[in-house]
C-alpha positions as a printed NumPy array, in Angstrom:
array([[-144.779,   59.183,  -50.072],
       [-141.542,   57.578,  -48.742],
       [-139.283,   55.903,  -51.22 ],
       [-139.11 ,   52.06 ,  -51.07 ],
       [-136.092,   50.625,  -49.382],
       [-133.936,   49.15 ,  -52.117],
       [-130.988,   48.081,  -49.983],
       [-129.351,   44.803,  -50.987],
       [-130.247,   43.03 ,  -47.685],
       [-133.95 ,   43.711,  -47.887],
       [-134.043,   42.772,  -51.532],
       [-132.513,   39.353,  -50.803],
       [-135.026,   38.751,  -47.962],
       [-137.997,   39.674,  -50.161],
       [-136.722,   37.504,  -52.983],
       [-136.324,   34.549,  -50.614],
       [-139.907,   34.883,  -49.34 ],
       [-141.44 ,   35.265,  -52.787],
       [-139.369,   32.652,  -54.592],
       [-139.37 ,   29.729,  -52.041],
       [-137.945,   26.479,  -53.333],
       [-139.913,   23.165,  -53.341],
       [-137.916,   21.911,  -50.345],
       [-138.838,   24.944,  -48.33 ],
       [-142.519,   24.501,  -49.173],
       [-142.45 ,   20.84 ,  -48.068],
       [-140.748,   21.767,  -44.799],
       [-143.368,   24.412,  -44.154],
       [-146.228,   21.951,  -44.76 ],
       [-144.686,   19.349,  -42.425],
       [-144.228,   21.906,  -39.706],
       [-147.896,   22.862,  -40.081],
       [-149.045,   19.227,  -39.761],
       [-146.879,   18.677,  -36.686],
       [-148.362,   21.708,  -35.078],
       [-151.931,   20.536,  -35.854],
       [-151.186,   17.101,  -34.369],
       [-149.803,   18.642,  -31.202],
       [-152.94 ,   20.743,  -30.734],
       [-155.209,   17.701,  -31.35 ],
       [-153.256,   15.587,  -28.827],
       [-153.594,   18.285,  -26.215],
       [-157.345,   18.496,  -26.836],
       [-157.753,   14.687,  -26.684],
       [-155.763,   14.499,  -23.492],
       [-158.035,   17.108,  -22.075],
       [-161.046,   14.884,  -22.843],
       [-159.34 ,   11.719,  -21.526],
       [-158.542,   13.497,  -18.309],
       [-162.254,   14.068,  -17.65 ],
       [-162.09 ,   11.445,  -14.855],
       [-158.95 ,   12.956,  -13.338],
       [-161.038,   15.243,  -11.184],
       [-162.754,   12.267,   -9.484],
       [-161.461,   11.101,   -6.118],
       [-160.124,    7.56 ,   -5.669],
       [-163.213,    6.363,   -3.777],
       [-165.504,    7.77 ,   -6.471],
       [-163.552,    5.86 ,   -9.117],
       [-163.824,    2.67 ,   -7.072],
       [-167.578,    3.166,   -6.671],
       [-167.931,    3.756,  -10.408],
       [-166.019,    0.573,  -11.259],
       [-168.073,   -1.426,   -8.739],
       [-171.276,   -0.088,  -10.303],
       [-170.13 ,   -1.105,  -13.784],
       [-169.125,   -4.553,  -12.528],
       [-172.53 ,   -4.998,  -10.848],
       [-174.329,   -4.01 ,  -14.036],
       [-172.288,   -6.541,  -16.007],
       [-173.048,   -9.297,  -13.494],
       [-176.786,   -8.521,  -13.559],
       [-176.734,   -8.613,  -17.358],
       [-174.938,  -11.969,  -17.388],
       [-177.38 ,  -13.379,  -14.815],
       [-180.336,  -12.23 ,  -16.914],
       [-178.826,  -13.852,  -20.005],
       [-178.328,  -17.095,  -18.062],
       [-181.982,  -17.036,  -16.884],
       [-183.237,  -16.424,  -20.409],
       [-181.105,  -19.251,  -21.805],
       [-182.376,  -21.598,  -19.071],
       [-185.963,  -20.622,  -19.883],
       [-185.347,  -21.259,  -23.576],
       [-183.897,  -24.709,  -22.83 ],
       [-186.858,  -25.546,  -20.588],
       [-189.3  ,  -24.52 ,  -23.315],
       [-187.439,  -26.535,  -25.928],
       [-187.341,  -29.54 ,  -23.605],
       [-191.057,  -29.207,  -22.822],
       [-191.844,  -28.944,  -26.524],
       [-189.759,  -32.047,  -27.251],
       [-191.499,  -33.986,  -24.468],
       [-194.895,  -32.88 ,  -25.728],
       [-194.038,  -33.864,  -29.302],
       [-192.748,  -37.262,  -28.143],
       [-195.928,  -37.826,  -26.108],
       [-198.101,  -36.916,  -29.095],
       [-196.182,  -39.247,  -31.393],
       [-196.444,  -42.079,  -28.862],
       [-200.169,  -41.469,  -28.425],
       [-200.707,  -41.449,  -32.196],
       [-198.731,  -44.686,  -32.525],
       [-200.813,  -46.322,  -29.796],
       [-204.032,  -45.163,  -31.437],
       [-202.914,  -46.637,  -34.761],
       [-201.983,  -49.931,  -33.095],
       [-205.275,  -50.153,  -31.22 ],
       [-207.223,  -49.308,  -34.372],
       [-205.508,  -52.166,  -36.197],
       [-206.074,  -54.632,  -33.365],
       [-209.719,  -53.606,  -33.161],
       [-210.079,  -54.121,  -36.916],
       [-211.277,  -50.569,  -37.507],
       [-208.875,  -49.654,  -40.312],
       [-207.507,  -51.378,  -43.455],
       [-203.922,  -52.618,  -43.251],
       [-201.213,  -53.228,  -45.845],
       [-197.95 ,  -55.04 ,  -45.282],
       [-195.965,  -58.236,  -45.768],
       [-197.466,  -61.494,  -44.592],
       [-198.825,  -64.868,  -45.666],
       [-201.928,  -66.248,  -47.319],
       [-203.216,  -69.597,  -46.07 ],
       [-205.607,  -71.431,  -48.384],
       [-207.446,  -74.272,  -46.652],
       [-209.286,  -76.569,  -49.074],
       [-211.552,  -79.318,  -47.82 ],
       [-210.659,  -82.555,  -49.673],
       [-212.261,  -85.505,  -47.942],
       [-213.555,  -83.982,  -44.752],
       [-214.762,  -80.791,  -43.063],
       [-212.63 ,  -78.261,  -41.223],
       [-213.544,  -78.207,  -37.562],
       [-214.071,  -74.948,  -35.704],
       [-211.507,  -75.989,  -33.099],
       [-208.842,  -76.505,  -35.786],
       [-209.492,  -73.075,  -37.32 ],
       [-209.426,  -71.41 ,  -33.898],
       [-206.115,  -73.129,  -33.062],
       [-204.681,  -71.841,  -36.345],
       [-205.789,  -68.259,  -35.59 ],
       [-204.472,  -68.409,  -32.026],
       [-201.109,  -69.746,  -33.156],
       [-200.768,  -66.859,  -35.615],
       [-201.65 ,  -64.315,  -32.929],
       [-199.06 ,  -65.843,  -30.601],
       [-196.217,  -65.223,  -33.068],
       [-197.205,  -61.613,  -33.749],
       [-199.883,  -61.494,  -36.418],
       [-200.924,  -57.849,  -36.783],
       [-204.139,  -58.271,  -38.751],
       [-206.166,  -61.141,  -40.242],
       [-209.174,  -61.659,  -42.449],
       [-211.016,  -64.68 ,  -43.869],
       [-212.19 ,  -64.945,  -47.474],
       [-211.611,  -61.223,  -47.941],
       [-214.819,  -60.316,  -46.092],
       [-214.502,  -61.071,  -42.376],
       [-211.934,  -59.224,  -40.223],
       [-210.69 ,  -61.31 ,  -37.314],
       [-210.246,  -59.64 ,  -33.931],
       [-209.819,  -60.897,  -30.391],
       [-213.597,  -60.959,  -29.838],
       [-214.432,  -62.843,  -33.057],
       [-216.801,  -65.786,  -32.621],
       [-216.742,  -69.081,  -34.58 ],
       [-219.698,  -71.432,  -35.032],
       [-220.223,  -74.639,  -37.017],
       [-222.966,  -74.227,  -39.584],
       [-224.2  ,  -76.308,  -42.474],
       [-221.756,  -76.053,  -45.361],
       [-219.179,  -73.946,  -43.572],
       [-218.268,  -71.875,  -40.515],
       [-219.973,  -68.723,  -39.259],
       [-217.504,  -66.047,  -38.119],
       [-219.132,  -63.14 ,  -36.319],
       [-222.398,  -64.132,  -37.926],
       [-221.012,  -64.298,  -41.476],
       [-220.923,  -67.747,  -43.071],
       [-217.747,  -68.606,  -44.976],
       [-217.135,  -71.768,  -46.978],
       [-214.205,  -73.804,  -48.257],
       [-211.75 ,  -72.947,  -49.521],
       [-210.992,  -70.779,  -46.484],
       [-208.491,  -68.095,  -47.423],
       [-206.848,  -66.551,  -44.367],
       [-204.772,  -63.409,  -45.043],
       [-202.323,  -62.542,  -42.263],
       [-200.023,  -59.508,  -41.969],
       [-196.76 ,  -59.888,  -40.113],
       [-193.317,  -61.401,  -40.585],
       [-193.817,  -63.933,  -43.411],
       [-191.129,  -66.371,  -42.216],
       [-192.334,  -66.375,  -38.613],
       [-195.981,  -66.734,  -39.593],
       [-195.276,  -69.569,  -42.026],
       [-193.239,  -71.388,  -39.387],
       [-196.132,  -71.135,  -36.931],
       [-198.341,  -73.045,  -39.392],
       [-195.949,  -75.701,  -40.668],
       [-194.106,  -76.876,  -37.566],
       [-194.656,  -80.577,  -36.64 ],
       [-197.984,  -81.289,  -34.894],
       [-198.979,  -77.665,  -35.508],
       [-202.023,  -76.173,  -37.255],
       [-201.259,  -77.75 ,  -40.609],
       [-201.217,  -81.244,  -39.083],
       [-204.584,  -80.616,  -37.384],
       [-206.163,  -79.333,  -40.579],
       [-204.9  ,  -82.352,  -42.485],
       [-206.446,  -84.591,  -39.846],
       [-209.79 ,  -82.903,  -40.582],
       [-209.448,  -83.918,  -44.241],
       [-208.297,  -80.489,  -45.524],
       [-205.213,  -79.427,  -47.436],
       [-203.584,  -76.135,  -46.265],
       [-201.215,  -74.2  ,  -48.516],
       [-199.064,  -71.336,  -47.25 ],
       [-197.857,  -68.528,  -49.548],
       [-195.427,  -65.838,  -48.412],
       [-196.189,  -62.35 ,  -49.754],
       [-194.126,  -59.179,  -49.697],
       [-197.285,  -57.057,  -49.735],
       [-200.779,  -57.947,  -48.654],
       [-203.94 ,  -55.824,  -48.401],
       [-206.488,  -56.415,  -45.671],
       [-209.424,  -54.182,  -46.491],
       [-212.271,  -55.65 ,  -44.464],
       [-213.02 ,  -53.762,  -41.252],
       [-215.154,  -54.192,  -38.171],
       [-217.883,  -51.592,  -38.   ],
       [-218.254,  -49.939,  -34.591],
       [-221.284,  -51.042,  -32.645],
       [-223.787,  -48.24 ,  -32.263],
       [-225.069,  -47.851,  -28.713],
       [-228.723,  -48.626,  -28.188],
       [-230.753,  -45.929,  -26.52 ],
       [-233.808,  -46.856,  -24.56 ],
       [-237.013,  -45.037,  -25.314],
       [-237.917,  -42.421,  -22.751],
       [-240.184,  -43.819,  -20.082],
       [-243.646,  -42.599,  -19.408],
       [-242.712,  -41.607,  -15.894],
       [-244.265,  -44.646,  -14.252]])
């Protein structure tokens, strides 16, 4: 076996390699990192250069294709947004139409006397003192109230007044739609209390005519008034089947 070389030069080299200082270790690590980064950059550049093999016209065609795809996507988005707006608008119009129809149904039901009504209004109490209330005077009072916007009316809490109501003089009172009511006549009216009261009390108006009949009318403004009487719908009459003759 050959003898190990123990010359001073080799010994110093071996000692330097085996007893590296901290600075030398740090330098070695930095050099390793720099080398790793250089290799990674070369590899990345190789990937980024994947389009370098394409000709100029091919690159132009590729860009045009991407631009066309983007435009088609934007156009589709615009169409979908327009469709959404149309649907929302149609829904809003439908909801508004339904609400208007419901409001009209409610109004017609009140005018036809088919439903009870609650609201502000006035109560007119007509008491016969030294005479008898004439049908014409009561009709004029009702018409005057309708003219200024009366929404609903009833007499003596039992007869609902509508546009088709009939009035007839009878012994001891007045028949309204076939129901006889007597003095004192209590007329409940829903609407603006101030306007309704003014329609009764203005000079030469309904109150003056009722006084001329020998009655004393009193008007009371109310913040809330219940009209509960209703007009029952008329049931259609069906003829009996014929015998074929």
